[in-house]
N, C-alpha and C positions, 0 to 999 in steps of 0.2 A: 323783335327778331323772329323770322319765320323758321319753322322746323326744317324746311328743305335746304337751308343753307348751313345747317349744323351737321356734324358728323353723326352717322347712324351707329347705334350700339350693335354689338354682335349678339344676336339673340338666337337661342336654340329651341328645341322642342319645349312645349309648355309644361309647367310643373303643377298647375292647379286645375287643369282640365285637359281633356284629350285635344291634341293638336289637330285642327281641321285639315282635311285632305286637299281642299281647294286652295290654289295658290293665291287667289284674290283675298280669301279670308285670312290667310297667314300674313299677307302684306298689310291688311287692315289692322290686325292685332299688333304687328310690329310698329306700325305708325302710332297706335295708341300708347304703347309702352315707351317708345322713343320720345313722344311728346311729353309724357309724364316725367321722364327723366330730365328733360330740358327745363320743365317747370320747377322741378325740385332743386335745380341749380340756381334758380332765381328767387323763389318765394318759399315761405315756411310750409312744411308738409301739412299742418292742420288746415291751411286755407285752400288746399287744392280740392276741387270738386269735379264730378264727371262733366258738368256743363263747361267748366273752364278748359278741361282737356279737349272736349269736342270742338270748342270755339278755336283753340289754338291749332288743332289738327285740321280744321276745315271740314269736319264731318258732322252729321247729325248725332245728337246725344244718344239716339236709339241704337246707333251702330256700336256704341260702347256696351250697352246693356244686352246686345246680342251675344257678346262674348264674356262679359264680366257682370257679376251680380250687383256690384257697387264699387265705390272708389277704393275701399279697403282691399277688395279682390284684385284690382289693378295694381295697387301698391305692393301687395304680397307677391304677385307674379313677378313684378320687376325686381323685388328684393331677392327672390329665389334664383332668378336668372343671373343676377350680379354675384350671388354667393357661389353659384356653380362656375362662373367665369374665373373667380378667384381660386376656387378649388382646382380647376384645370391648370392654372398657372403653377400652383404648388406641386401638383403631381408631375408636371413636365420637368420642373427643376429637380425634384426628388429623384427622378429617373435618369437625369443627365449627369452621369458620373464622368463623362469625358470632358465636359466643360468645367465642371467643379468636382475634381476627384475626391476631395476630403469632405467629411460630413460638416465640418465647421464652415467651409466655404458655401456649401449648399444651404446650410441653415441661414447664413447671412443673406444669401440671395433670396431665400424665401421671405425673410422679414422685409427686405427691400421691396419685393413684389407685393407683399401685403400693404406696405406703406404707400407704394405707388398706386395701387388699385384704389385706395381711399382718396388719395390726392388727385388722381386723374379722372375719377368718376364722382363728381360732386353730389350726384344723387344717392350714392351708396351710404354715406355716413348718416344722413337723416333717416333713411330706411332702416339701417342697422339699429339706430337708437330707438326707433319707433317699435320695432319688433323684438328687441332684446328681451323684454319681459314676457314675451309670448313664445319663446323658443320651444318649449315642450309641445306647443300646439302647432308648430310649423314642421309637419312631419317630413316634408321633402328636404328641408334644410338639415334635419337630423340625419337623413340618409346620406347627405353629402359629407357630413362629419364622420359618419360610420365608414364611408368609403375610404377616407383618408386613414382612419384608424386601422382598417383591415389591410391597407397597403403597407403601412409602417410595420404592423405586426408580422406580415408575410416576409418583408425584407429582413427584419431583425431576427425572426425565427429561423432564417436561413444563415444567420451569422454575418450578414452584410453590415458594412460600416463597423465591423469588429465588435458587434453586440455581444455582451457577456454579463453574467452576474445578476440577471433580473428576469422577470416575466415580460416577454415582448408585448403582450396585449396591455398589461397594466401600465407599462412605460408609455406605450403609444397613446392610451387614453389620457394619461396625465399630461403628456405633451400637448394634445389637442385641447384639453381643458384650460391649460395655461395660455395657449395661443389665442383661444376664443375670448377669454377674459381680457387679455391685453389688447386684442383688437377693439374691444368695446372702449377701453380707455383711450386708445389712439384716436378713434373716431369721435370721441366726446370732446377733444381738445379744441379750443377756440382759435388757435393759431397754428400754422405749419411748424413753427419752431417748437412749440410744446408737444405737438404730435411726434416730431422727430426724437425728442427726448424719451418719450415713452416707447418708441420703436427701438431705440438703443437699449432701453431697460429690458424689453422683451428678449432681445438677443442675449443680453447678459444672463438673464434668468435661465433661459433654455440651454445656453451653452454650459453653464455651471451644472445644471441638472443632468444633461445628457453625457457630460464628461464622466459620470459615474458608470455609464453603461456602454459607451461607444469608444472605439480605439482610433487613434490618429494614424495607425499604420494598417 
């Protein structure tokens, strides 16, 4: 199956290097990342090489090394792009109090978005599992988590969602830690059914915890 008949991923500014100013260079980088994503949906991550990516994309392997130092660099960039896409979904839902007025409804929608992101982007789960042990070394991904923590702290520090009785930053950090740990469990499941079970468990855990600090009115 050729790359050009598959849907393209929504890729933003690069995380692991400066984004080139030339449109052609940006297009080439996006081709490399999209090709890698499609390969990840078909074959195990450890088997992917720069030569394999180049052959599938129809470009010289030297084009990959012009932008990425090795295959791990390609995989990390793709992982960080996917992590930001999920973060943006979460932020949009957290800010949308018109569609989901109550915090419980927004929380459920966030868990559904997290589950959907893993299910609809088959490249994301293997990347997540590959880099999970390296999280402290993935500085850009840590910044994404910090962004969400800051957002929640600001909201709850203003008393939104009826926040009371706790330190907004401590609660925000705890929520993110639980969510990240459960995301790993969801991604590690061998079947969609098992993943759905852990997604529901995530909702149960976070709802129970946040009920101590958030109000339904």
